[in-house]
C-alpha positions as CSV (number, residue, x, y, z in Angstrom):
1,M,4.0,-13.5,7.8
2,K,6.0,-10.5,9.1
3,L,5.0,-7.3,10.8
4,A,5.6,-3.9,9.2
5,C,4.2,-0.4,9.8
6,A,3.7,2.9,7.9
7,V,6.6,5.4,8.1
8,S,6.9,8.9,6.6
9,T,10.4,10.2,5.7
10,Y,9.3,13.8,6.4
11,P,7.0,15.5,9.0
12,T,3.4,15.1,7.8
13,S,-0.2,15.2,9.1
14,F,-1.4,12.9,6.3
15,G,-3.5,9.9,7.1
16,P,-3.1,6.8,9.2
17,I,0.7,6.7,9.3
18,V,2.2,5.4,12.6
19,F,5.4,7.5,12.3
20,K,4.8,11.0,11.0
21,D,7.8,12.9,12.3
22,G,10.4,11.9,9.7
23,N,12.9,10.8,12.5
24,L,13.8,7.5,10.7
25,A,16.6,6.3,12.8
26,E,14.6,6.6,16.0
27,N,11.5,5.2,14.4
28,F,13.4,2.1,13.1
29,K,15.0,1.6,16.5
30,L,11.5,1.4,18.0
31,M,10.2,-0.9,15.3
32,T,13.0,-3.4,15.7
33,K,12.4,-3.4,19.5
34,Y,9.0,-5.0,18.9
35,G,10.1,-7.2,16.1
36,Y,8.8,-5.3,13.1
37,E,10.7,-6.3,9.9
38,G,9.5,-3.8,7.3
39,M,7.6,-0.7,6.5
40,D,5.4,1.2,4.0
41,L,7.7,4.1,3.2
42,F,6.0,7.5,2.3
43,I,8.4,9.8,0.4
44,K,8.4,13.3,-1.2
45,K,10.3,14.0,-4.4
46,T,13.7,12.6,-3.6
47,S,17.1,12.8,-5.1
48,Q,19.1,9.7,-5.8
49,E,21.6,10.7,-3.1
50,Q,18.7,10.9,-0.6
51,L,17.4,7.5,-1.7
52,Q,20.9,6.0,-1.1
53,E,20.8,7.4,2.4
54,Y,17.4,5.9,3.0
55,K,18.6,2.5,1.7
56,K,21.7,2.6,3.8
57,L,19.7,3.3,7.0
58,I,17.0,0.7,6.2
59,D,19.7,-1.9,5.5
60,S,21.6,-1.0,8.7
61,F,18.5,-2.0,10.8
62,G,17.8,-5.1,8.7
63,L,14.5,-3.8,7.5
64,Q,12.7,-4.1,4.2
65,V,10.3,-1.8,2.3
66,A,6.9,-3.3,1.6
67,S,5.2,-0.5,-0.4
68,L,6.9,2.7,-1.5
69,F,4.4,5.5,-1.6
70,A,5.4,8.5,-3.7
71,I,2.9,10.7,-1.9
72,Y,4.1,13.9,-3.6
73,L,2.7,12.6,-6.9
74,G,-0.8,12.8,-5.6
75,E,-0.1,16.2,-4.0
76,S,1.0,17.5,-7.4
77,G,-2.2,16.3,-9.1
78,V,-0.9,13.1,-10.8
79,K,-3.9,10.8,-11.7
80,L,-3.9,7.8,-14.0
81,A,-7.5,8.6,-14.8
82,E,-6.4,11.9,-16.3
83,K,-8.4,12.8,-19.5
84,D,-5.7,14.9,-21.2
85,P,-3.6,12.5,-23.2
86,E,-0.3,14.5,-22.8
87,L,-0.7,14.8,-19.1
88,R,-1.5,11.1,-18.9
89,I,1.8,10.3,-20.7
90,R,3.6,12.5,-18.2
91,N,1.9,10.7,-15.3
92,I,2.8,7.3,-16.7
93,N,6.5,8.4,-17.0
94,L,6.5,9.7,-13.4
95,M,5.1,6.4,-12.2
96,K,7.9,4.6,-14.0
97,E,10.5,6.8,-12.3
98,Q,9.0,5.8,-8.9
99,L,9.1,2.1,-9.8
100,D,12.8,2.5,-10.4
101,N,13.0,4.0,-6.9
102,A,11.0,1.2,-5.4
103,K,13.3,-1.3,-7.1
104,F,16.4,0.5,-5.8
105,L,15.1,0.4,-2.3
106,G,14.3,-3.3,-2.5
107,A,10.5,-2.7,-2.1
108,V,7.9,-5.3,-2.8
109,G,6.4,-2.6,-5.1
110,L,5.0,0.8,-5.6
111,G,1.7,1.6,-3.8
112,L,-1.2,2.8,-5.9
113,G,-4.0,4.4,-4.0
114,Y,-5.6,7.7,-4.7
115,I,-3.2,8.4,-7.6
116,R,-5.3,6.1,-9.8
117,G,-7.9,8.9,-9.9
118,A,-11.6,9.2,-9.8
119,H,-14.4,9.5,-12.4
120,S,-15.9,12.9,-13.0
121,E,-19.7,13.7,-12.8
122,D,-20.0,13.7,-16.6
123,E,-18.9,10.1,-17.0
124,T,-19.2,6.6,-15.5
125,E,-16.7,4.7,-13.4
126,E,-16.1,2.4,-16.4
127,D,-15.0,5.4,-18.5
128,A,-12.3,6.3,-15.9
129,K,-11.3,2.7,-15.3
130,K,-10.6,2.3,-19.0
131,R,-8.1,5.1,-18.9
132,I,-6.6,3.7,-15.7
133,A,-6.3,0.3,-17.3
134,D,-4.6,1.7,-20.3
135,A,-2.1,3.5,-18.2
136,L,-1.5,0.4,-15.9
137,F,-1.0,-1.8,-18.9
138,E,2.1,0.2,-19.8
139,I,3.2,0.9,-16.3
140,G,2.6,-2.7,-15.2
141,E,4.6,-4.1,-18.1
142,Y,7.5,-1.8,-17.1
143,A,7.2,-3.0,-13.5
144,D,7.3,-6.6,-14.6
145,N,10.3,-6.0,-16.8
146,I,12.4,-4.5,-13.9
147,G,11.2,-7.1,-11.4
148,S,8.9,-4.9,-9.4
149,S,5.2,-4.4,-9.1
150,I,2.4,-1.9,-8.8
151,L,0.4,-2.6,-5.7
152,L,-3.2,-1.5,-6.4
153,E,-5.1,-0.7,-3.2
154,P,-8.9,-1.0,-3.1
155,I,-10.2,2.1,-1.2
156,N,-13.7,2.5,0.1
157,R,-16.4,4.5,-1.7
158,Y,-16.4,7.4,0.8
159,E,-12.8,8.2,-0.2
160,I,-12.7,7.6,-3.9
161,N,-15.2,6.5,-6.6
162,T,-13.1,3.9,-8.5
163,I,-12.1,0.3,-7.6
164,N,-13.6,0.2,-4.1
165,S,-13.7,-3.5,-3.2
166,A,-11.0,-6.2,-3.2
167,K,-13.3,-8.2,-5.6
168,S,-13.6,-5.3,-8.0
169,A,-9.8,-4.8,-7.9
170,V,-9.2,-8.5,-8.7
171,D,-11.7,-8.4,-11.6
172,F,-10.1,-5.2,-12.9
173,I,-6.6,-6.7,-13.0
174,R,-7.8,-10.0,-14.6
175,N,-10.3,-8.5,-17.1
176,N,-7.6,-6.1,-18.4
177,N,-4.8,-8.7,-18.5
178,L,-2.5,-6.5,-16.4
179,K,1.0,-7.8,-15.9
180,G,3.1,-6.4,-13.1
181,V,0.0,-5.3,-11.1
182,T,-0.9,-7.0,-7.8
183,L,-2.9,-6.1,-4.8
184,Q,-2.4,-4.2,-1.5
185,L,-5.4,-5.2,0.6
186,D,-6.5,-3.1,3.5
187,M,-8.7,-4.5,6.3
188,F,-10.3,-1.1,7.0
189,H,-11.5,-0.8,3.4
190,M,-12.4,-4.5,3.0
191,N,-14.6,-4.2,6.1
192,I,-16.6,-1.5,4.4
193,E,-16.7,-2.8,0.8
194,D,-16.4,-6.6,0.7
195,K,-18.7,-9.5,1.7
196,S,-16.2,-10.3,4.4
197,I,-12.5,-10.0,4.9
198,P,-11.8,-13.8,4.6
199,Y,-13.9,-13.8,1.4
200,A,-11.9,-10.9,0.0
201,I,-8.6,-12.7,0.8
202,E,-9.8,-16.0,-0.8
203,Y,-11.0,-14.1,-3.9
204,A,-7.7,-12.3,-4.3
205,K,-5.5,-15.3,-3.6
206,E,-2.2,-15.2,-5.4
207,L,-2.5,-11.5,-6.3
208,I,-1.9,-10.3,-2.7
209,S,1.5,-8.6,-2.2
210,N,0.9,-6.6,0.9
211,V,-1.8,-6.4,3.6
212,H,-2.7,-3.3,5.6
213,I,-3.9,-4.1,9.2
214,S,-5.4,-2.0,11.9
215,S,-8.3,-2.2,14.4
216,S,-11.8,-1.6,13.2
217,T,-11.3,2.0,14.4
218,R,-8.1,2.3,12.4
219,H,-5.9,2.4,15.6
220,A,-3.7,-0.3,17.1
221,V,-4.7,-3.9,16.6
222,G,-6.7,-5.2,19.6
223,T,-8.6,-1.9,20.2
224,G,-11.5,-2.7,17.9
225,H,-13.7,-5.7,17.0
226,F,-11.9,-7.3,14.0
227,D,-11.4,-11.0,14.3
228,F,-7.7,-11.3,13.5
229,K,-7.6,-15.1,13.8
230,E,-10.0,-15.5,10.9
231,V,-8.0,-13.0,8.9
232,T,-4.6,-14.7,9.5
233,D,-6.2,-18.1,9.0
234,A,-7.5,-16.9,5.6
235,L,-4.1,-15.6,4.6
236,K,-2.5,-18.9,5.6
237,K,-5.0,-20.8,3.6
238,V,-4.1,-18.9,0.4
239,G,-0.4,-19.2,1.1
240,Y,0.4,-15.6,1.9
241,D,3.7,-15.1,3.7
242,G,4.4,-11.4,3.2
243,F,4.0,-8.3,5.3
244,L,1.1,-7.4,7.6
245,T,1.6,-3.7,7.6
246,L,0.1,-1.5,10.3
247,E,-1.5,1.5,8.8
248,A,-3.1,3.2,11.8
249,F,-3.6,6.5,13.6
250,S,-1.5,6.8,16.7
251,N,-0.8,9.3,19.4
252,D,1.8,6.9,21.0
253,A,3.8,4.9,18.5
254,D,5.5,2.8,21.3
255,E,2.1,1.6,22.6
256,T,0.6,1.2,19.1
257,L,3.5,-1.0,18.0
258,K,3.5,-3.0,21.2
259,L,-0.3,-3.6,21.3
260,T,-0.4,-4.6,17.6
261,A,2.6,-7.0,17.9
262,E,1.0,-8.7,21.0
263,N,-2.4,-9.0,19.4
264,V,-1.3,-10.2,15.9
265,R,1.8,-12.4,16.6
266,K,-0.2,-15.0,18.6
267,Y,-2.0,-15.9,15.4
268,L,1.0,-16.1,13.1
């Protein structure tokens, strides 16, 4: 398993991203100092020329993209649970474009979090999940055809009302026979929604493509109460050898990366 962390390509205040200033060269330099080998990359709408610059810089540091997050899609209202058929077709095509970008950057896949959408008050979760599944059937087939993947992330019930636990995400993928759709597990969300983190990992098994790590407080690993040995042992048991991607709040990126590396690497 390899360490990675969350990086934004532009200045942002959004969420638990370690590097929020958009200074990629300086950020990558610090990451390699502590042995980080990859990143979740958060991007806005980006030209092909800009993507080429990102790839050139990423390659020059010997890094890899785990998940590409096209965060601007969510900011512009893209939801796979969209009820309007025409808007849903537009959203599907926008996701395909971002899968092309993920493939170009050599990413494991395209992250799918809030963009899946929520169910409204006048319907059930199953109603929304049916629309999400229909969209992902087409998007996932496209991902599979180009050699990429959609990385579906279970997110806790306090942030969204669809597909909250790892178990429900696994069942959703399997019950809908989705190709090209795998999982991005997050310790913070699993701690809230699943029976236990090792249980969630065992249940997900071969579907795991990326794992978000943090402390129980969503800061640097080692500052909370998570048992990282049991987590890494569970990942080893199911044969996972991909990225452990730090998605955490940080006021001091240097200290956050250092603490996390020290507290995770001893179990790898």
